[in-house]
C-alpha positions in Angstrom: 72.2 94.9 97.1 70.7 94.7 93.6 68.6 97.8 94.2 71.6 99.8 95.4 73.7 98.6 92.5 71.0 99.8 90.1 70.8 103.2 91.8 74.5 103.6 91.6 74.6 102.7 88.0 71.8 105.2 87.3 74.1 107.9 88.7 76.9 106.9 86.5 74.6 106.6 83.4 73.3 110.1 83.9 76.8 111.6 84.0 77.8 109.7 80.9 74.7 110.9 79.0 75.0 114.6 79.8 76.8 117.1 77.6 80.1 118.3 79.1 79.0 121.8 78.1 76.5 122.0 80.9 78.8 120.6 83.6 79.7 123.9 85.2 76.8 126.2 84.1 75.8 128.3 87.1 72.3 127.4 88.3 69.6 130.0 87.8 69.0 132.7 90.3 72.4 134.2 90.3 72.7 134.2 94.1 75.7 131.8 94.1 74.0 129.4 96.4 72.9 126.7 94.0 75.1 123.8 92.9 76.4 123.2 89.4 75.8 119.8 87.8 79.5 119.0 88.6 78.9 120.0 92.3 75.7 117.9 92.5 77.5 114.8 91.2 80.5 115.4 93.5 78.1 115.6 96.4 76.3 112.4 95.4 79.7 110.7 95.2 81.2 112.2 98.4 78.3 111.4 100.7 78.8 108.2 102.7 82.4 107.7 101.8 83.6 108.2 105.4 81.4 105.4 106.7 82.8 103.1 104.0 86.4 104.0 104.8 85.8 103.4 108.5 84.3 100.0 107.8 86.8 98.8 105.3 89.1 101.3 103.5 90.2 99.0 100.7 88.8 100.0 97.3 87.0 103.1 98.6 87.6 106.0 96.1 88.6 109.4 97.3 86.4 112.4 97.4 85.8 114.6 94.3 86.4 118.3 94.2 83.2 119.9 93.1 85.0 122.8 91.4 87.4 120.6 89.5 85.8 117.3 88.7 85.3 116.3 85.1 82.4 114.2 83.8 84.8 111.3 83.1 86.3 111.5 86.6 82.8 111.6 88.1 81.6 108.6 86.1 84.7 106.6 87.1 84.4 107.6 90.8 80.7 106.8 90.9 81.4 103.4 89.5 84.1 102.8 92.0 81.9 103.9 94.9 79.1 101.7 93.7 81.4 98.7 93.7 82.8 99.6 97.1 79.3 99.9 98.6 78.2 96.5 97.2 81.3 94.8 98.6 81.5 96.5 102.0 77.8 96.8 102.8 77.1 93.4 101.3 79.7 91.9 103.7 78.3 93.8 106.6 74.8 92.4 105.8 76.1 88.9 105.4 78.0 89.0 108.7 75.2 90.9 110.6 77.5 93.9 111.2 76.8 97.6 111.0 78.6 100.2 108.9 81.1 101.8 111.3 80.0 105.2 112.5 76.6 105.0 110.8 73.9 105.3 113.5 71.5 102.7 112.0 71.7 99.3 110.4 73.4 98.4 107.1 70.0 98.1 105.4 69.2 101.6 106.5 72.5 102.8 105.1 71.5 101.4 101.7 68.0 102.8 101.9 69.3 106.3 102.9 71.8 106.5 100.1 69.4 105.2 97.4 66.9 107.9 98.5 69.7 110.5 98.8 71.0 109.8 95.3 67.5 109.8 93.7 66.8 113.2 95.4 69.9 114.7 93.9 69.3 113.2 90.5 66.1 115.1 90.6 68.0 118.2 91.5 70.3 117.6 88.4 67.3 117.2 86.1 65.5 120.3 87.5 68.7 122.4 87.3 69.2 121.3 83.7 65.6 122.3 82.9 65.9 125.6 84.6 69.1 126.3 82.7 67.3 125.7 79.4 69.1 122.4 78.7 66.8 119.8 77.2 67.6 116.3 78.4 66.8 113.9 75.6 63.7 111.8 76.2 65.6 108.5 75.9 67.9 109.7 78.7 65.0 110.8 80.9 63.3 107.5 80.4 66.6 105.6 80.5 67.1 106.4 84.2 64.0 104.3 84.9 65.2 101.2 83.0 67.2 99.7 85.9 67.3 96.3 84.4 69.0 97.6 81.2 71.8 99.6 82.8 
């Protein structure tokens, strides 16, 4: 649970550190198929919510609209999701239960979403670089300082 909590906090930290000016910049390529930074964070947040709601709906935040979400809303929602996962999946692990609807164990749920979120954080950083936005070095290194977040 500690590893997931750190991963969830990294998501929130990254949103908090980014300039709102880049939040909706179209990704390079101009084909309309890429995701904005806002859409990437909405995706990170929205994935896995249904499983949590089926297992225990109390305290599970709603989905974010990728076209409308603000950085403050995303940071708040990511924090709420992180707390919900720790509570719900932690209880499932303690009781030897599975996450309702998820085809694998509760441990696998955590592993999948840690990996999923890290993949999309990489997408965020690559998109920012491709758009010409320089992410400060302390932020780039800050996402690796799990014990300080």
